[in-house]
C-alpha positions in Angstrom: -17.9 -13.2 13.8 -19.0 -11.0 10.9 -21.9 -12.1 8.7 -19.8 -13.1 5.8 -22.8 -14.2 3.8 -24.2 -10.7 3.9 -20.8 -9.4 2.8 -20.8 -11.8 -0.2 -24.3 -10.8 -1.1 -23.6 -7.1 -1.1 -20.5 -7.6 -3.1 -22.5 -9.5 -5.8 -24.7 -6.4 -6.1 -21.7 -4.1 -6.5 -20.2 -6.6 -9.1 -23.5 -6.4 -11.0 -23.0 -2.7 -11.3 -19.5 -3.0 -12.6 -20.3 -1.5 -16.0 -20.7 1.7 -14.0 -17.8 1.0 -11.5 -18.0 3.5 -8.8 -18.3 2.7 -5.1 -21.9 3.6 -4.0 -20.5 6.4 -1.8 -19.3 8.1 -5.0 -22.8 8.5 -6.5 -23.6 11.9 -5.0 -20.1 13.2 -6.1 -20.8 11.9 -9.6 -24.2 13.7 -9.7 -22.7 16.9 -8.4 -20.0 16.9 -11.0 -22.3 16.7 -14.0 -22.5 19.8 -16.1 -19.4 21.5 -14.7 -17.5 23.6 -17.3 -14.4 22.2 -18.9 -11.3 23.5 -17.2 -9.2 25.9 -19.3 -6.3 24.4 -21.1 -4.4 27.7 -20.8 -4.4 30.4 -18.2 -4.8 34.1 -18.9 -1.0 34.4 -19.6 -1.0 31.6 -22.1 0.6 29.0 -19.8 -0.3 25.4 -20.2 -2.6 24.4 -17.3 -1.9 21.1 -15.5 -4.7 20.1 -13.0 -3.6 17.7 -10.3 -5.3 15.8 -7.5 -3.5 14.7 -4.4 -4.6 12.8 -1.3 -4.9 14.8 1.9 -2.4 12.7 3.8 -0.7 14.0 6.9 -0.2 17.7 7.5 3.6 17.7 6.6 2.8 15.9 3.3 0.2 18.5 2.4 2.5 21.4 3.3 5.3 19.9 1.2 3.3 19.3 -1.9 1.8 22.8 -1.6 5.3 24.2 -1.4 6.5 22.2 -4.4 3.6 23.3 -6.6 4.2 27.0 -5.7 8.0 26.6 -6.4 7.4 24.9 -9.7 4.9 27.6 -10.8 7.4 30.3 -9.9 10.5 28.7 -11.4 9.2 28.7 -15.0 6.6 30.5 -17.1 5.4 27.9 -19.5 3.2 25.7 -17.2 0.9 26.4 -14.3 -0.1 23.6 -11.9 -3.5 23.8 -10.2 -3.8 21.5 -7.3 -6.9 20.0 -5.5 -6.5 18.1 -2.2 -9.0 15.3 -1.9 -9.8 13.6 1.4 -8.0 10.3 1.6 -11.1 8.3 2.8 -13.2 9.3 -0.2 -10.4 9.3 -2.7 -11.3 6.3 -4.9 -15.0 7.2 -4.8 -14.1 10.7 -6.0 -11.9 9.3 -8.8 -14.6 6.9 -10.1 -17.3 9.7 -9.9 -15.0 12.1 -11.8 -14.3 9.5 -14.5 -18.0 9.1 -15.2 -18.6 12.8 -15.4 -15.5 13.6 -17.4 -13.9 15.6 -14.6 -10.7 13.8 -14.0 -7.6 16.0 -13.6 -4.6 15.8 -15.9 -2.2 14.3 -13.3 -3.7 12.0 -10.7 -2.2 10.7 -7.4 -3.6 7.4 -6.2 -2.8 4.4 -4.0 -0.7 2.1 -6.1 -2.8 -1.1 -6.1 -5.7 0.7 -7.7 -3.7 1.4 -10.8 -4.7 -1.8 -12.6 -8.4 -1.2 -12.2 -8.0 2.4 -13.4 -6.0 1.2 -16.5 -8.7 -1.4 -17.2 -11.3 1.3 -17.0 -9.2 3.3 -19.5 -8.6 6.3 -17.2 -4.8 6.4 -17.6 -2.3 6.6 -20.5 1.1 4.8 -20.7 4.1 7.0 -19.7 7.0 5.0 -21.1 7.6 7.6 -23.9 7.2 10.5 -21.5 9.4 9.6 -18.5 13.1 10.2 -19.2 15.4 7.1 -19.2 17.8 8.7 -16.7 15.0 9.0 -14.1 13.6 5.6 -14.9 17.0 3.9 -14.4 17.4 5.5 -11.0 14.0 4.4 -9.6 13.8 1.4 -7.2 12.6 -1.7 -9.0 9.6 -1.9 -6.8 8.4 1.5 -8.1 8.6 0.3 -11.7 7.0 -3.1 -10.8 4.1 -1.4 -9.1 3.5 1.0 -12.0 3.6 -1.5 -14.8 0.5 -3.3 -16.1 0.3 -5.5 -19.2 3.8 -4.6 -20.2 3.5 -0.8 -20.1 4.4 1.7 -17.4 1.4 3.8 -16.3 2.6 5.3 -13.0 5.6 6.2 -10.8 5.8 7.2 -7.2 8.0 9.7 -5.3 8.3 7.2 -2.5 7.7 3.6 -1.6 6.7 2.0 1.7 8.5 0.0 4.3 7.0 -2.9 6.3 8.7 -4.8 9.1 8.8 -5.9 12.7 9.8 -3.3 15.2 11.2 -4.8 18.4 12.0 -3.6 22.0 15.7 -4.7 22.4 15.3 -4.8 26.2 12.4 -7.1 26.1 14.1 -9.5 23.6 17.2 -9.6 25.8 15.1 -10.5 28.8 14.0 -13.7 27.1 17.2 -14.5 25.4 15.8 -14.0 21.9 18.2 -14.1 18.9 18.3 -10.8 17.0 18.2 -11.3 13.2 21.0 -9.5 11.3 19.1 -9.1 8.0 16.5 -10.6 5.7 18.3 -13.9 5.3 18.4 -14.3 9.1 14.7 -13.7 9.7 13.1 -15.7 12.5 11.4 -18.8 11.3 7.7 -18.8 12.2 8.4 -21.5 14.7 11.1 -19.4 16.3 8.9 -16.4 16.2 6.1 -18.3 18.1 8.6 -19.5 20.7 9.7 -15.9 21.3 6.0 -14.8 21.5 5.4 -17.4 24.1 8.5 -16.4 26.1 7.6 -12.7 26.0 4.0 -13.5 27.0 5.2 -15.5 30.0 7.7 -12.8 30.9 4.9 -10.2 30.8 2.8 -12.2 33.2 0.3 -13.3 30.5 -0.3 -9.9 29.0 -0.4 -9.3 25.2 3.0 -8.6 23.6 2.4 -8.3 19.8 0.9 -5.2 18.1 -0.6 -6.1 14.7 -2.3 -2.7 14.2 -5.7 -4.3 14.5 -7.0 -0.8 15.3 -6.4 0.0 11.6 -9.0 -0.5 8.9 -9.1 -0.9 5.1 -6.0 -1.5 3.0 -3.8 -2.3 5.9 -4.8 -5.9 6.1 -4.0 -6.9 2.5 -0.8 -4.8 2.6 0.4 -6.1 6.0 -0.7 -9.7 6.0 -0.7 -11.0 2.5 3.1 -11.3 2.8 2.4 -14.1 5.3 0.7 -16.1 2.5 3.5 -15.4 0.0 6.2 -16.4 2.6 4.3 -19.7 3.1 4.2 -20.4 -0.6 0.6 -19.3 -1.2 -0.8 -16.0 -2.5 -4.0 -14.1 -3.0 -4.4 -15.2 -6.6 -2.7 -17.1 -9.3 -0.2 -14.6 -10.8 0.3 -16.4 -14.0 -3.2 -15.9 -15.3 -4.9 -13.7 -12.7 -8.0 -15.7 -13.4 -8.2 -18.0 -10.4 -7.7 -18.0 -6.6 -8.7 -21.6 -6.0 -5.8 -23.7 -4.8 -3.7 -20.6 -4.2 -5.6 -18.6 -1.6 -7.2 -21.6 0.0 -4.5 -24.3 -0.6 -2.8 -26.2 2.2 0.0 -23.6 2.5 -2.5 -20.8 2.9 -4.5 -22.7 5.5 -1.5 -23.5 7.5 -0.2 -19.9 7.5 -3.5 -18.3 8.4 -4.1 -21.0 11.1 -0.7 -20.0 12.6 -1.7 -16.4 12.6 -5.1 -17.2 14.2 -3.3 -19.0 17.0 -1.6 -15.8 18.0 -5.0 -14.3 18.8 -6.2 -17.5 20.5 -3.1 -17.6 22.7 -3.7 -14.0 23.8 -0.5 -12.7 22.3 -2.0 -9.9 20.2 -2.6 -6.5 21.8 -5.8 -4.7 21.0 -3.9 -1.4 20.7 -7.0 0.6 20.8 -5.2 4.0 21.1 -2.2 3.0 18.9 0.1 3.4 21.9 0.9 -0.2 22.8 4.4 -0.2 21.5 5.5 3.3 22.5 4.2 2.6 26.0 6.2 -0.6 25.9 3.1 -2.7 26.6 3.9 -4.6 23.4 7.4 -5.9 22.8 6.9 -6.3 19.0 5.0 -4.1 16.5 4.1 -5.3 12.9 4.2 -1.9 11.3 5.7 0.4 8.7 8.0 3.3 8.0 5.4 5.8 9.3 5.9 4.7 12.9 9.7 5.1 13.0 9.8 8.6 14.3 7.5 8.1 17.3 8.9 4.7 18.0 12.5 6.0 18.0 11.5 8.9 20.3 9.9 6.5 22.7 12.5 3.7 22.8 15.7 5.3 21.7 18.6 2.9 21.3 16.3 0.0 22.4 14.4 0.2 19.1 15.2 -2.6 16.6 13.9 -3.0 13.0 13.7 -6.7 11.9 12.3 -8.5 8.9 9.0 -10.3 9.1 9.1 -13.9 10.1 9.7 -16.6 7.5 6.8 -19.0 7.1 8.8 -21.4 5.0 9.7 -19.7 1.7 11.7 -16.8 3.0 10.7 -13.6 4.6 8.4 -11.4 2.5 7.2 -7.9 2.9 4.6 -5.6 1.4 5.4 -2.7 -0.8 3.6 0.1 -2.8 2.3 3.5 -1.9 0.8 6.6 -3.5 2.0 7.3 -7.0 1.2 9.4 -10.0 -0.4 8.7 -13.4 -1.5 10.9 -16.3 -5.1 10.6 -17.3 -6.6 10.3 -20.7 -8.3 13.7 -20.4 -4.9 15.5 -20.0 -4.6 18.5 -22.2 -0.8 18.6 -22.0 0.7 15.2 -21.1 4.2 16.4 -21.6 3.7 19.4 -19.3 2.2 17.0 -16.7 5.3 14.8 -17.0 7.6 17.9 -16.6 6.0 18.6 -13.2 6.1 14.9 -12.2 9.8 14.8 -13.1 10.3 17.9 -10.9 8.8 16.0 -8.0 11.2 13.1 -8.8 14.3 15.2 -8.6 16.4 13.9 -5.7 16.1 17.1 -3.7 12.3 17.0 -4.1 12.1 13.3 -3.3 14.0 13.9 0.0 11.9 16.9 0.7 8.8 14.7 0.6 10.2 11.7 2.4 11.7 13.9 5.1 8.0 15.0 5.7 6.4 11.5 5.6 9.2 9.2 6.5 8.7 6.9 3.5 11.4 5.2 1.4 12.8 7.5 -1.3 11.9 6.2 -4.8 15.3 7.2 -6.3 18.6 5.6 -5.4 20.3 9.0 -5.7 18.0 10.3 -2.9 18.5 7.1 -0.8 22.3 7.6 -1.0 21.9 11.0 0.6 19.3 9.9 3.3 20.4 9.6 6.9 17.6 7.1 7.5 17.8 4.9 4.4 21.4 5.2 3.4 24.0 2.4 3.9 24.3 3.0 7.6 20.8 4.3 8.2 18.5 2.8 10.8 15.9 2.0 8.2 18.2 0.5 5.6 16.4 -2.8 5.9 13.4 -1.3 4.2 15.5 -0.5 1.1 17.0 -3.9 1.1 13.6 -5.5 1.3 12.3 -3.4 -1.7 15.3 -4.7 -3.7 15.0 -8.4 -2.7 11.9 -9.6 -0.8 9.0 -7.2 -1.4 5.9 -8.5 -3.2 3.5 -6.1 -4.9 -0.1 -6.5 -4.4 -1.8 -8.4 -7.3 -1.6 -6.5 -10.5 -5.1 -7.1 -11.6 -8.3 -4.9 -12.0 -9.9 -7.3 -9.5 -7.7 -5.9 -6.7 -10.4 -3.7 -5.1 -12.5 -6.8 -4.6 -9.5 -8.9 -3.4 -8.5 -6.4 -0.7 -12.1 -5.9 0.5 -12.6 -9.6 0.8 -9.3 -10.2 2.5 -10.1 -7.6 5.1 -13.4 -9.2 5.9 -11.9 -12.7 5.9 -9.1 -11.6 8.2 -11.6 -10.3 10.7 -13.4 -13.7 10.6 -10.2 -15.6 11.1 -9.2 -13.3 14.0 -12.6 -14.0 15.6 -12.1 -17.7 15.5 -13.9 -18.9 12.3 -12.7 -22.0 10.6 -9.8 -20.9 8.5 -10.4 -23.3 5.5 -14.0 -22.3 5.2 -13.2 -18.6 5.3 -10.6 -18.9 2.6 -13.0 -21.0 0.5 -15.6 -18.2 0.7 -13.0 -15.6 -0.2 -12.0 -17.6 -3.3 -15.6 -17.8 -4.4 -16.2 -14.1 -4.2 -13.0 -13.2 -6.0 -13.6 -15.8 -8.8 -17.2 -14.7 -9.2 -16.0 -11.1 -9.7 -13.5 -12.1 -12.3 -16.1 -14.2 -14.1 -18.7 -11.5 -14.0 -16.1 -9.1 -15.6 -15.1 -11.6 -18.4 -11.7 -12.0 -16.9 -11.1 -8.3 -17.0 -10.0 -8.4 -20.6 -8.7 -5.1 -21.9 -11.3 -3.2 -23.8 
């Protein structure tokens, strides 16, 4: 088990530095950014300059956004977009460092849950008056929900994410498992555990469930906090966003996380070291997202099923949220930045990006034309979940601490620690962070 006490102690140090809120890894970047000349507001031809940062992502995503920038620059002569690709692993550190040194771009791409901390730090401006109403009405509700903080819209995404349970039809048939027909027919957690036991026995005592425990970082909060919400618990009280006690460590949360812990104790969870457990059919079930569909489909063909996550008592829930765009306070030309963003949000451009990364299109007009996500598409469940059962990660500036603490706590629970004690410690760290920051009141 990890040394949770050391984790807590280090986090207190970071909290103490919150007046200068950069991850420690960002300090060299901050120092190197000092004294850089202010980027020009216009190019040599008098066009308005819009500087943008994008995350590195996968190669097809990078190629797509490069092509979109080039096409936008060529299709009109009033605006020129200048793009910088930032490594994904260092992204938040780079943003925090650039904010301190005054070097943020005009248009910033970032992982959705970090929005609320960026707004609290006054890095972003509201975009309600900049985004056209026609585009706004066509966006999925999950996109608007993710991008809204304190009653104002600060960001929108070109795509959203899908999270579910991929299943090997052949393996389910071998144990006589029922196949859910939709969200309302999701397996109860008791039925799910019976199926796990049957699959485990059928496999001769070998692991059958891929939970992507080979992943690190944001995966854990994104993928497994829906268990809490399905059980009637949560990461924090969403009425006030000031307390986690009784919510993250209440009886419903303890019960749900104890059930999850039992999957490890019973040997059901595959270590999946090379991320190949499901494609090699070593695992019969994979708790994963839209990004795995292509390789899973290639490996299993017609045997591939996409199912909702199990119901822990209050209905199946799923994670949502992905990379999105916001306009920073240092933007020279906010209207020009929005013009480029609305170009990216055109249905053709949305499909161009989601064809590259496999994510859920953000606009209904694009979804209707998608072979994967349309009415008869194999990934239609992801769209229905975003409409009905998806839960955004907590909309609070405390989220960076919440997600870090949840990842550490998950690892402790996986390794056999007392669930109640771990959840209590998580609550203390989260509430100390909120208290140290005076409830994250807006400045």
